[in-house]
N, C-alpha and C positions, 0 to 999 in steps of 0.2 A: 490501426488494425490490431487485432489480437494475435497471439502466436499462431503459426502455420497459415497466416494470411486470412483467417476467418474474420468476418465482421464482428465488431465489438457487441457483446450481448447487452440487452437492455430489458427493463422491466415492462413486459408487454401489457400487463394490467394497468400500470401507471400511465403508459402511453395512450391506451384506449380511453382511460378515464379523462385525461387531459383533452384529447380530441373530442370526446363526447361532449364535454362541458362547453367547448368552443363552438362546435356545430349547434348545440342546443341554444346557446345564447345568441348567435349571429345568423344561423342558417347556413345551408351548404354553399350557396352562391357567394355570400358575403365573406366567407372564410377563405383567406388566402393561404398559399403554401408557406409564405414567410411567417404568418401567425401560427400555423401548425408546427413549424420548426421551432419557433420560440416556446410554444406551450409544451411540446413533447420533449424538447431538448435533443431532437434527432436532426441529422443533416438530411438534405434532399436525397442523397444517395441511400441513406438508411431507410428513409420513408418509402422510397420507391422499391428498395430491395425487399422490404417486409410486406408492403401492401400493394405494390404495382402502380398505384395511382392515388390521387385524391379521392376518387370514387371508391376505390377499394378500401381505403382507410375509413371513409364514411360508413360503408356497409358493415365493417367490423365494429365501428362505434355504435351503430344501431343495434347490433347483436348484444354488445356490452350493456346498452341501455335497457334492452328487453330482459336481460338477466339481472338487472338492478332495479332502478326506479320504475321501469316499465312493468314489473311484476304486479303492480297495483291493479291491473286489469284482469289478472288471472282469477280473481275471486269469483267472477261471474260463472265460472265452471264448477264451483263448489256445490255439489249435490247433497252435502250434509246439512245445508240450510235451505230454507224455502226459496223459491225463485224470486220472490219479492225482496227477501233479505239479501240475496245475492246481487240483485240490481242496486239496491240501496248501498251495499258495501262497495260495489264497483264505483258508483258516482261519488259517494262521500270520501272513499279512500283516494280516488283520483284527485279530488279537490285538495285534500290534505297533502298529497305528494306534490302536486303542481304548485302549491302555494308555499312549500317548504323553503325557507330562506337560505338553506345550506347549498342550494344549487339554483340554476336559472329558473325563472318562472315559466310555467306552462309545460307542454308535452312536446318532446323532440319529434315524435311521429306526426302530430297534428301540425306543428309549425313548419315542418319540412315539406308539407303538402302545398305550401304557397310559393310556387316557383313560376318562372316565366313560361311563355307559350311552349308547347311540346316541341321537341327537336331531338335529334340523335345525341347531341352533346350531353344531355342530362337524363336520357331515357333510363339508364340503369339505376340512377338515384330515385327517379320517380317510381320505377317498378318496385324497388326495395321497400319504400315506405307505403306504397299502395298495397303491397302484399300484407304488411303488418296491419293496415287498417281493415283489409278484407278479413283477416283472421279474427279481429275483434268483432266485426260485423257478424260473422258466422257463429261465434260464441254467444253473442247477445241474442241472436235469433233462436238458438237452441234453448236459451234460458226463457225466452218469451214462450216458446212452445211448451216448456215444462210448466210455466205459469198457467197456461190454458188447461193443460192436463190436470193440474192440481186444483183447478177451480178458482184460482186467484184472478184470472181474467175471464171475460165472457167467452163462451165456446166459439162464437162467431167473430171474435176480435181479429182485426186486420194484422196478421203477423208481420208483414213487411212494413206496415205503417208504424206499428209499435216499435219494431226494431230500429227503423230510421229515426224515430223520435229520440230514443235513448242514445243511439250512436251519434246523432247530430248534437245532442246536448253534451256528450262526452268530448267531441272534437271542438266544440265551441268554448270549452272552459279556458283554453289557452288564451284566446283573444280577450275574453272577459277579464281574466286575471292580469294580463299585460296592460289592459286599459285601466286598471286600478279598481275594478269591482271587488268588493270585500269577499273573502272566503265565506264569511258568515251569511252573506246574501245568497251566495251560490248554494250553500248547504240548505237554506230555506227553500230555494228553487227546486231542489231535489224532491222535497216533500210534495211540491205541486206536481212534479212529473209522475210521482207514484200515487196520485189520488185515485186513479182507476184500478189500482192493484188492491185486491182484498187480501187481508191477512189469512193465511191458512192455519 
């Protein structure tokens, strides 16, 4: 304990980075408290004192991810470039981020969606990552609508269908990369996804 009985201070950013990398590599369910203690250097008492629970730590790790590697998806909102360029940057940038050897392969949000059957035990975790996926879905849809308005897509294009195609491709990158599919192959696949988008 520190003076006056206060818990010893720790580097919050360092703890969140360590927890993020562990959850990213192993998933929520497979990550144990013992592993989190070892990775963060915190005792169980400190972890629970700071985050209340493993779920609480996971949610903070997800926020940390979204403020770091997860910013790769934010480009789809960039209205200073054409909608087609925004989608291309989203997909190409996500491939580059997810294939970066400096951290676990894939996307923490996509990989955390593969959990056991629904139940109260992990409902908060599922809700946290589902909200992040929904946010991406909404941003992609808005970009598709801009594409139609800009004449890059046909006026009668199926907005929901195009949105689902792009979002499904984005979420599937993690599985492809973890299965050993080369990033160059996935970059080429992006060009196929964009075949129906005219350049403005």
